[in-house]
Each structure stands twice: as C-alpha cells, then as structure tokens.
N, CA, C and O atoms as a GROMACS GRO file, in nm:
protein
  200
    1MET      N    1  16.643  -2.097  14.723
    1MET     CA    2  16.703  -2.234  14.774
    1MET      C    3  16.798  -2.276  14.662
    1MET      O    4  16.886  -2.358  14.690
    2LYS      N    5  16.790  -2.241  14.572
    2LYS     CA    6  16.919  -2.274  14.468
    2LYS      C    7  17.031  -2.178  14.501
    2LYS      O    8  17.150  -2.207  14.497
    3HIS      N    9  16.982  -2.060  14.535
    3HIS     CA   10  17.092  -1.968  14.574
    3HIS      C   11  17.179  -2.010  14.687
    3HIS      O   12  17.298  -1.991  14.712
    4ASN      N   13  17.075  -2.077  14.749
    4ASN     CA   14  17.173  -2.097  14.956
    4ASN      C   15  17.246  -2.225  14.962
    4ASN      O   16  17.335  -2.242  15.045
    5PHE      N   17  17.194  -2.356  14.838
    5PHE     CA   18  17.299  -2.407  14.776
    5PHE      C   19  17.438  -2.419  14.773
    5PHE      O   20  17.522  -2.486  14.833
    6PHE      N   21  17.434  -2.303  14.652
    6PHE     CA   22  17.541  -2.284  14.595
    6PHE      C   23  17.646  -2.127  14.710
    6PHE      O   24  17.747  -2.058  14.702
    7LYS      N   25  17.558  -2.144  14.776
    7LYS     CA   26  17.607  -2.076  14.902
    7LYS      C   27  17.724  -2.130  15.027
    7LYS      O   28  17.826  -2.083  15.077
    8LEU      N   29  17.634  -2.266  15.046
    8LEU     CA   30  17.702  -2.369  15.103
    8LEU      C   31  17.863  -2.412  15.043
    8LEU      O   32  17.979  -2.399  15.080
    9LEU      N   33  17.778  -2.480  14.912
    9LEU     CA   34  17.882  -2.554  14.896
    9LEU      C   35  18.006  -2.459  14.874
    9LEU      O   36  18.122  -2.500  14.883
   10ALA      N   37  17.980  -2.362  14.850
   10ALA     CA   38  18.110  -2.239  14.836
   10ALA      C   39  18.239  -2.252  14.937
   10ALA      O   40  18.358  -2.277  14.916
   11LYS      N   41  18.157  -2.224  15.061
   11LYS     CA   42  18.182  -2.252  15.190
   11LYS      C   43  18.261  -2.379  15.174
   11LYS      O   44  18.382  -2.372  15.154
   12LEU      N   45  18.193  -2.508  15.183
   12LEU     CA   46  18.249  -2.598  15.145
   12LEU      C   47  18.380  -2.636  15.120
   12LEU      O   48  18.466  -2.705  15.175
   13ASN      N   49  18.366  -2.549  14.991
   13ASN     CA   50  18.474  -2.584  14.865
   13ASN      C   51  18.600  -2.483  14.938
   13ASN      O   52  18.716  -2.511  14.907
   14LYS      N   53  18.583  -2.399  15.007
   14LYS     CA   54  18.648  -2.284  15.113
   14LYS      C   55  18.743  -2.348  15.165
   14LYS      O   56  18.864  -2.354  15.146
   15LEU      N   57  18.627  -2.422  15.276
   15LEU     CA   58  18.730  -2.531  15.382
   15LEU      C   59  18.850  -2.650  15.317
   15LEU      O   60  18.970  -2.669  15.336
   16VAL      N   61  18.757  -2.706  15.245
   16VAL     CA   62  18.812  -2.840  15.150
   16VAL      C   63  18.934  -2.850  15.078
   16VAL      O   64  19.035  -2.914  15.107
   17LEU      N   65  18.903  -2.756  14.955
   17LEU     CA   66  18.951  -2.773  14.848
   17LEU      C   67  19.069  -2.651  14.876
   17LEU      O   68  19.048  -2.562  14.958
   18PRO      N   69  19.214  -2.659  14.786
   18PRO     CA   70  19.333  -2.581  14.825
   18PRO      C   71  19.316  -2.474  14.745
   18PRO      O   72  19.250  -2.494  14.643
   19SER      N   73  19.353  -2.379  14.762
   19SER     CA   74  19.377  -2.235  14.746
   19SER      C   75  19.485  -2.186  14.625
   19SER      O   76  19.585  -2.130  14.671
   20TYR      N   77  19.481  -2.195  14.504
   20TYR     CA   78  19.583  -2.180  14.393
   20TYR      C   79  19.633  -2.062  14.426
   20TYR      O   80  19.755  -2.046  14.428
   21SER      N   81  19.537  -1.952  14.460
   21SER     CA   82  19.597  -1.803  14.469
   21SER      C   83  19.677  -1.825  14.526
   21SER      O   84  19.787  -1.827  14.472
   22LYS      N   85  19.661  -1.861  14.693
   22LYS     CA   86  19.817  -1.849  14.770
   22LYS      C   87  19.888  -1.894  14.775
   22LYS      O   88  19.985  -1.861  14.844
   23GLN      N   89  19.880  -2.033  14.676
   23GLN     CA   90  19.996  -2.089  14.664
   23GLN      C   91  20.094  -2.027  14.527
   23GLN      O   92  20.193  -2.085  14.481
   24GLU      N   93  20.032  -1.882  14.471
   24GLU     CA   94  20.100  -1.813  14.387
   24GLU      C   95  20.105  -1.930  14.284
   24GLU      O   96  20.215  -1.984  14.297
   25LEU      N   97  20.009  -2.011  14.157
   25LEU     CA   98  20.028  -2.137  14.117
   25LEU      C   99  20.046  -2.048  13.975
   25LEU      O  100  19.991  -1.938  13.970
   26ASP      N  101  20.126  -2.097  13.853
   26ASP     CA  102  20.098  -2.017  13.707
   26ASP      C  103  20.022  -2.123  13.681
   26ASP      O  104  20.062  -2.239  13.682
   27LEU      N  105  19.877  -2.077  13.650
   27LEU     CA  106  19.812  -2.078  13.546
   27LEU      C  107  19.859  -2.156  13.392
   27LEU      O  108  19.770  -2.201  13.320
   28SER      N  109  19.998  -2.166  13.352
   28SER     CA  110  20.005  -2.173  13.205
   28SER      C  111  20.071  -2.344  13.270
   28SER      O  112  20.096  -2.445  13.204
   29LYS      N  113  20.082  -2.325  13.404
   29LYS     CA  114  20.215  -2.468  13.414
   29LYS      C  115  20.075  -2.550  13.549
   29LYS      O  116  20.104  -2.585  13.664
   30ALA      N  117  19.961  -2.559  13.497
   30ALA     CA  118  19.829  -2.620  13.607
   30ALA      C  119  19.859  -2.737  13.525
   30ALA      O  120  19.901  -2.737  13.409
   31SER      N  121  19.830  -2.844  13.606
   31SER     CA  122  19.751  -2.909  13.516
   31SER      C  123  19.617  -2.949  13.489
   31SER      O  124  19.527  -2.864  13.488
   32LYS      N  125  19.600  -3.046  13.472
   32LYS     CA  126  19.488  -3.058  13.429
   32LYS      C  127  19.313  -3.067  13.576
   32LYS      O  128  19.200  -3.023  13.596
   33PHE      N  129  19.377  -3.121  13.609
   33PHE     CA  130  19.334  -3.155  13.747
   33PHE      C  131  19.290  -2.991  13.860
   33PHE      O  132  19.193  -2.953  13.927
   34GLN      N  133  19.401  -2.951  13.833
   34GLN     CA  134  19.431  -2.810  13.858
   34GLN      C  135  19.328  -2.692  13.822
   34GLN      O  136  19.255  -2.616  13.885
   35MET      N  137  19.349  -2.708  13.737
   35MET     CA  138  19.227  -2.644  13.589
   35MET      C  139  19.119  -2.664  13.627
   35MET      O  140  19.064  -2.569  13.684
   36ALA      N  141  19.030  -2.818  13.609
   36ALA     CA  142  18.899  -2.861  13.660
   36ALA      C  143  18.890  -2.814  13.828
   36ALA      O  144  18.770  -2.832  13.850
   37LEU      N  145  18.935  -2.778  13.922
   37LEU     CA  146  18.886  -2.742  14.103
   37LEU      C  147  18.884  -2.592  14.032
   37LEU      O  148  18.786  -2.520  14.050
   38ILE      N  149  19.017  -2.540  13.934
   38ILE     CA  150  18.979  -2.402  13.969
   38ILE      C  151  18.860  -2.341  13.851
   38ILE      O  152  18.814  -2.227  13.845
   39GLY      N  153  18.834  -2.445  13.775
   39GLY     CA  154  18.700  -2.415  13.696
   39GLY      C  155  18.589  -2.426  13.802
   39GLY      O  156  18.514  -2.340  13.848
   40TRP      N  157  18.603  -2.569  13.830
   40TRP     CA  158  18.461  -2.557  13.964
   40TRP      C  159  18.422  -2.468  14.060
   40TRP      O  160  18.308  -2.441  14.098
   41ARG      N  161  18.578  -2.406  14.113
   41ARG     CA  162  18.557  -2.318  14.183
   41ARG      C  163  18.466  -2.159  14.176
   41ARG      O  164  18.412  -2.093  14.265
   42VAL      N  165  18.478  -2.135  14.024
   42VAL     CA  166  18.440  -2.038  13.969
   42VAL      C  167  18.349  -2.035  13.953
   42VAL      O  168  18.282  -1.936  13.984
   43PHE      N  169  18.287  -2.162  13.884
   43PHE     CA  170  18.132  -2.216  13.841
   43PHE      C  171  18.038  -2.202  13.962
   43PHE      O  172  17.927  -2.150  13.948
   44VAL      N  173  18.085  -2.251  14.090
   44VAL     CA  174  18.012  -2.261  14.240
   44VAL      C  175  18.015  -2.096  14.291
   44VAL      O  176  17.920  -2.040  14.345
   45THR      N  177  18.133  -2.040  14.264
   45THR     CA  178  18.101  -1.910  14.330
   45THR      C  179  18.033  -1.810  14.279
   45THR      O  180  17.969  -1.726  14.341
   46LYS      N  181  18.052  -1.823  14.119
   46LYS     CA  182  17.993  -1.767  14.029
   46LYS      C  183  17.788  -1.778  14.052
   46LYS      O  184  17.719  -1.680  14.023
   47ARG      N  185  17.744  -1.865  14.089
   47ARG     CA  186  17.661  -1.897  14.133
   47ARG      C  187  17.578  -1.877  14.266
   47ARG      O  188  17.461  -1.895  14.298
   48ALA      N  189  17.684  -1.837  14.327
   48ALA     CA  190  17.641  -1.812  14.456
   48ALA      C  191  17.654  -1.655  14.541
   48ALA      O  192  17.632  -1.621  14.657
   49LEU      N  193  17.723  -1.550  14.357
   49LEU     CA  194  17.688  -1.434  14.388
   49LEU      C  195  17.604  -1.385  14.323
   49LEU      O  196  17.571  -1.267  14.327
   50ASP      N  197  17.549  -1.486  14.240
   50ASP     CA  198  17.400  -1.429  14.215
   50ASP      C  199  17.292  -1.388  14.246
   50ASP      O  200  17.210  -1.359  14.159
   0.00000   0.00000   0.00000
C-alpha cells in the first residue's frame, strides 16, 4: 500500500515539480527552497524504489 502511494507521488512530482537537473542547477548556488524541493524528490523517489 505504501509503495503504491509513493510511486503515485513520484509520478505527480515528475509532472508538477521542476527538474533542476535539466536546468543544470549548480547545487552550491541553489536557494533553500530549491534544496527543499530536491530533498523532497529524493525522499519520495527513494521510497518509491524500495
């Protein structure tokens, strides 16, 4: 049940949130908000793959 929820959430993240890797964002110059979004995407992706 949890696994399916995180898979759905990962798909929604991909559709809604910006992709900073495609924008070639330098992590050392990222704002706190951008870092929070990156952390959120990593958290959800990790849970979806487990």
